[in-house]
C-alpha positions in Angstrom: -14.2 11.9 -13.7 -12.9 9.4 -16.4 -11.1 6.3 -15.1 -7.6 5.9 -16.4 -5.6 2.7 -16.6 -5.5 1.2 -13.0 -2.4 1.8 -10.9 -1.7 -0.7 -8.2 -0.9 0.7 -4.7 2.3 -1.3 -4.7 3.6 0.7 -7.7 3.0 3.9 -5.8 4.8 2.5 -2.7 7.8 1.4 -4.8 8.0 4.9 -6.3 7.8 6.6 -2.9 9.5 4.2 -0.5 13.2 5.1 -0.6 12.8 8.9 -0.9 10.2 8.8 1.8 12.6 6.9 4.0 15.3 9.4 3.5 13.0 12.3 4.4 11.7 10.4 7.4 15.2 9.7 8.8 16.2 13.4 8.2 13.1 14.7 10.0 13.7 12.4 12.9 17.4 13.5 13.2 16.4 17.2 13.1 13.6 16.9 15.7 15.5 14.5 18.1 13.6 13.9 21.3 10.5 16.1 21.3 6.8 16.5 22.1 4.3 17.7 19.6 1.0 19.7 19.7 -1.4 20.7 16.9 -3.9 23.5 16.5 -6.0 22.4 13.5 -8.2 25.5 13.4 -5.2 27.9 13.9 -3.1 25.9 11.4 -0.2 25.5 13.8 1.8 22.3 14.3 4.6 22.6 16.9 7.5 20.2 17.7 9.0 21.2 21.1 12.5 19.8 21.8 14.9 20.3 24.6 16.9 23.0 22.7 14.6 24.2 19.9 11.0 24.5 18.8 10.0 24.0 15.2 6.7 25.6 14.2 4.9 24.5 11.0 2.1 26.7 9.7 2.0 24.8 6.4 0.9 21.3 6.9 -1.7 18.8 5.7 -3.8 16.3 7.7 -4.0 13.0 5.9 -5.8 10.7 8.3 -5.8 8.7 11.5 -5.2 5.1 12.4 -6.0 3.1 15.5 -6.0 -0.6 16.3 -9.1 -1.1 14.2 -8.9 1.1 11.1 -7.4 3.9 9.1 -9.7 6.9 8.4 -8.9 9.4 5.7 -9.2 13.0 6.9 -11.8 13.9 4.3 -14.1 11.3 5.9 -13.5 12.4 9.5 -16.7 13.4 11.2 -14.9 16.3 12.9 -15.2 18.2 9.6 -11.8 19.8 9.2 -11.3 22.9 7.0 -10.9 22.0 3.3 -7.5 23.7 3.1 -6.2 21.4 5.8 -7.3 18.2 4.0 -6.6 19.4 0.4 -3.9 16.7 -0.1 -6.2 14.0 1.3 -8.9 15.1 -1.2 -6.3 15.0 -4.0 -5.3 11.5 -3.0 -9.0 10.5 -3.1 -9.4 11.9 -6.6 -6.3 10.0 -7.7 -7.7 6.8 -6.3 -11.0 7.3 -8.2 -9.2 8.1 -11.4 -6.7 5.2 -11.3 -8.8 2.6 -9.5 -6.8 2.5 -6.3 -9.5 1.4 -3.8 -7.3 2.0 -0.7 -7.1 5.7 -1.6 -10.8 6.4 -2.1 -12.4 4.2 0.5 -13.2 6.4 3.5 -12.1 3.7 6.1 -9.7 0.7 5.8 -9.3 -2.1 8.3 -5.9 -2.4 9.9 -6.2 -6.1 10.2 -6.2 -8.1 7.0 -6.6 -11.8 7.4 -4.0 -13.0 9.9 -1.9 -9.9 9.4 -2.2 -7.3 12.2 0.2 -4.5 11.5 0.7 -1.6 13.9 -1.4 1.5 13.2 1.8 3.5 12.6 2.8 1.0 9.8 -0.6 1.4 8.0 -0.4 5.2 8.4 3.1 5.2 7.1 2.3 3.2 3.9 -0.8 5.4 3.0 1.3 8.5 3.8 3.9 7.3 1.3 1.3 7.0 -1.4 0.1 10.5 -0.6 3.7 11.8 -0.9 4.3 10.5 -4.4 0.9 11.7 -5.6 1.3 15.2 -4.1 5.0 15.8 -4.3 5.2 16.8 -0.6 7.7 14.5 1.0 8.2 15.5 4.7 5.8 13.8 7.0 5.1 13.2 10.7 3.0 10.5 12.4 2.2 11.4 16.0 0.4 9.3 18.5 -2.2 10.6 20.9 -4.8 8.7 22.9 -3.7 5.4 21.1 -4.4 7.0 17.7 -1.8 7.7 15.1 -2.3 11.0 13.3 -0.6 11.4 9.9 0.6 14.8 8.6 2.5 16.1 5.7 4.7 19.0 7.0 6.7 21.8 5.5 9.6 23.5 7.3 13.0 24.8 5.9 14.8 22.6 8.5 13.1 19.5 7.1 14.5 20.0 3.5 17.0 17.3 2.5 20.6 18.3 2.0 22.2 17.6 -1.5 22.8 13.9 -2.2 26.0 12.4 -0.9 27.7 9.0 -1.4 27.2 8.1 2.3 23.6 9.3 2.4 22.6 7.4 -0.8 24.4 4.2 0.4 22.6 4.5 3.8 19.2 4.8 2.3 19.6 2.2 -0.4 21.2 -0.4 1.8 18.7 0.0 4.6 15.7 0.6 2.5 15.8 -2.4 0.2 15.9 -4.6 3.3 13.5 -2.8 5.6 10.8 -1.6 3.2 8.1 -3.8 1.6 9.3 -3.1 -1.9 7.9 -5.2 -4.7 10.0 -4.0 -7.7 13.6 -3.2 -6.6 14.5 -1.9 -10.1 11.6 0.5 -10.1 12.1 1.6 -6.5 15.9 2.3 -6.8 15.6 4.1 -10.2 12.7 6.2 -9.0 14.6 7.2 -5.8 17.8 8.1 -7.6 16.1 10.1 -10.4 14.0 12.0 -7.9 17.3 12.9 -6.1 18.4 14.5 -9.4 20.8 11.8 -10.5 21.1 10.5 -14.1 20.2 6.8 -14.3 20.5 4.1 -16.9 20.0 0.3 -17.0 22.6 -1.9 -18.6 23.0 -5.6 -19.5 19.3 -6.3 -20.0 18.3 -4.5 -16.7 20.8 -6.4 -14.6 22.7 -3.3 -13.7 21.6 0.3 -12.9 24.2 2.9 -13.2 23.8 6.4 -11.8 25.8 9.7 -11.5 25.5 13.3 -10.6 26.2 15.8 -7.8 29.7 14.5 -7.4 28.4 10.9 -6.9 28.5 7.8 -9.1 27.7 4.2 -8.6 25.9 1.1 -9.7 23.4 -1.4 -8.5 23.4 -5.0 -9.5 20.2 -7.1 -9.5 19.9 -10.9 -9.1 17.8 -13.2 -11.3 14.8 -12.4 -9.1 15.2 -8.7 -9.6 16.3 -8.0 -6.0 19.3 -5.9 -5.2 22.4 -8.1 -5.1 25.2 -5.6 -4.9 25.6 -1.9 -4.3 28.5 0.4 -5.2 28.4 4.1 -4.4 31.4 6.4 -4.6 32.5 10.0 -4.7 33.6 11.5 -8.1 36.7 13.6 -7.6 37.7 16.2 -10.1 41.3 15.8 -11.4 43.6 17.7 -9.1 46.6 19.4 -10.7 49.9 18.6 -9.0 52.3 21.5 -8.1 54.9 19.9 -10.5 52.4 20.2 -13.4 51.6 23.8 -12.5 55.3 24.7 -12.7 55.7 22.9 -16.0 52.8 24.8 -17.5 54.2 28.1 -16.2 57.6 27.3 -17.8 55.9 26.4 -21.1 54.1 29.7 -21.2 57.3 31.7 -21.0 
């Protein structure tokens, strides 16, 4: 396989971060308090809540993380069916082609120097990379026996609703502060365009304007390229007043 121009992992995480966050928040709200169980051979992943059970028969196993390391599903000695780890294999191929070592190394240490992130954090970042590569955006990381198991999941209830002003503002405001984003301009533009909005930079990339789906707004960046101000609003169609309707009726007589 020919090697293309290298793509840093941070670029993938910037592209994925905000949209992945919105999907993750939505799935958490849909599931609420629940327990989960998976049948890998039978291709059945269940989320059992107090009032409702969600059954996913279309899901992908990405990998597992514990206190020591992350292990990609294609390298797991259990030998899962190829159809169950198809996305993990796709990610590995992408890693080889674009020189992303984290995506094609079978196992990665959780601890890096003095940093000791939680297994869920490591699983979440590598899952985000898999999302932007595969185009599958709903995920679930479950913990069993002190091991975090990362899945990509499909279910009609997990699909995002159309973008709204409040939803966009929530994700943007929370995400730029909570996520390890490197390039705020790239991350916000990627998120908004993937949500179907038209975007454009102004004033030498100091302002990003966006519109669509009844929503419009702008994002201002400071000299360091970080989000400094966010403005999101609802676009209302012009409402014709009753007096104007009467005037038009009179003019048509």
